[in-house]
C-alpha positions as CSV (number, residue, x, y, z in Angstrom):
1,X,-22.5,-19.3,3.7
2,X,-25.9,-19.3,2.2
3,X,-28.1,-16.3,1.7
4,X,-29.6,-15.4,5.1
5,X,-32.0,-12.6,5.7
6,X,-30.9,-12.5,9.3
7,X,-27.5,-11.1,8.4
8,X,-27.0,-7.5,9.3
9,X,-25.5,-4.6,7.4
10,X,-22.3,-2.9,8.5
11,X,-24.4,0.2,9.3
12,X,-26.6,-1.7,11.8
13,X,-23.6,-3.3,13.4
14,X,-22.0,0.2,13.8
15,X,-25.1,1.5,15.6
16,X,-24.6,-1.3,18.2
17,X,-21.5,0.6,19.3
18,X,-19.2,-2.4,20.0
19,X,-15.9,-2.7,18.1
20,X,-16.2,-5.3,15.4
21,X,-14.7,-7.0,12.4
22,X,-17.6,-7.3,9.9
23,X,-16.9,-10.0,7.4
24,X,-19.0,-10.1,4.2
25,X,-20.9,-13.3,3.4
26,X,-22.4,-12.1,0.1
27,X,-22.2,-14.6,-2.7
28,X,-18.9,-13.4,-4.2
29,X,-17.2,-13.0,-0.9
30,X,-18.4,-16.4,0.2
31,X,-16.8,-17.9,-2.9
32,X,-13.6,-15.9,-2.4
33,X,-13.0,-16.9,1.2
34,X,-15.4,-15.7,3.9
35,X,-14.7,-18.8,6.0
36,X,-11.0,-18.4,5.8
37,X,-11.3,-14.7,6.8
38,X,-13.5,-15.8,9.7
39,X,-11.0,-18.3,10.9
40,X,-8.1,-15.8,10.5
41,X,-10.1,-13.1,12.4
42,X,-10.8,-15.5,15.3
43,X,-7.1,-16.5,15.5
44,X,-5.8,-12.9,15.2
45,X,-8.1,-11.5,17.9
46,X,-7.2,-14.4,20.2
47,X,-3.5,-13.9,19.6
48,X,-3.8,-10.1,20.2
49,X,-5.8,-10.8,23.4
50,X,-8.7,-8.8,22.0
51,X,-11.3,-11.6,21.6
52,X,-13.3,-10.4,24.6
53,X,-13.3,-6.8,23.4
54,X,-13.8,-7.0,19.6
55,X,-16.8,-8.9,18.1
56,X,-16.8,-10.7,14.8
57,X,-20.0,-10.4,12.7
58,X,-20.9,-12.0,9.4
59,X,-22.7,-9.5,7.3
60,X,-24.8,-9.4,4.2
61,X,-23.2,-8.1,1.0
62,X,-21.1,-5.0,1.6
63,X,-21.2,-4.0,-2.1
64,X,-17.6,-4.4,-3.0
65,X,-18.2,-7.6,-5.0
66,X,-15.4,-7.0,-7.5
67,X,-12.9,-6.9,-4.7
68,X,-14.0,-9.9,-2.7
69,X,-13.5,-11.1,0.0
70,X,-14.3,-8.0,2.1
71,X,-14.0,-7.2,5.8
72,X,-14.9,-3.9,7.4
73,X,-13.6,-2.6,10.7
74,X,-16.2,-1.0,13.0
75,X,-16.3,1.8,14.2
76,X,-15.6,3.7,11.0
77,X,-16.7,1.0,8.6
78,X,-13.5,1.1,6.6
79,X,-13.7,-1.7,4.0
80,X,-10.7,-3.9,3.5
81,X,-10.8,-5.7,0.1
82,X,-9.3,-8.6,-1.8
83,X,-8.1,-10.1,1.5
84,X,-6.0,-13.1,2.4
85,X,-6.0,-14.7,5.9
86,X,-2.5,-13.2,6.6
87,X,-3.9,-9.7,5.9
88,X,-6.4,-10.1,8.7
89,X,-3.6,-10.4,11.2
90,X,-2.0,-7.2,9.9
91,X,-5.4,-5.4,10.2
92,X,-5.9,-6.5,13.8
93,X,-2.3,-5.6,14.8
94,X,-2.3,-2.2,13.1
95,X,-5.9,-0.9,12.8
96,X,-7.8,-2.6,15.6
97,X,-5.0,-2.6,18.2
98,X,-3.2,0.6,17.3
99,X,-5.7,2.7,15.4
100,X,-3.6,2.8,12.2
101,X,-5.5,1.6,9.1
102,X,-3.6,-0.5,6.7
103,X,-4.0,1.8,3.7
104,X,-2.8,-0.6,0.9
105,X,-5.5,-3.1,1.9
106,X,-8.4,-0.6,1.9
107,X,-10.8,-0.1,-0.9
108,X,-9.6,2.8,-3.1
109,X,-12.5,5.1,-2.0
110,X,-11.6,4.5,1.6
111,X,-7.9,5.2,0.9
112,X,-8.9,8.6,-0.7
113,X,-11.1,9.4,2.3
114,X,-8.2,8.7,4.7
115,X,-5.9,11.0,2.7
116,X,-8.4,13.9,3.1
117,X,-8.5,13.5,6.9
């Protein structure tokens, strides 16, 4: 995933209003597994029968480089970090389908934010 100025930010994707899995394609995330997350996201949405309802977007850097690879769930923009393909299936089943974020996979700031809500 090379550097591409056409990639959008999570904020711009959120403004579009459609539910989405926003997968980071920044340099560190690309090295750590963007392609694997993309493949896992496509499979998980298909298996959950959500492929027509939830988009997948490849984004520019989401600024969680030390915790790559990263995927955010929109709406809400909650960032999931240090992911493996199997984690994506859990996120789709719990967060996307049932509205329950997978706290242990969230970035620490997002976990704290959830606790306050």
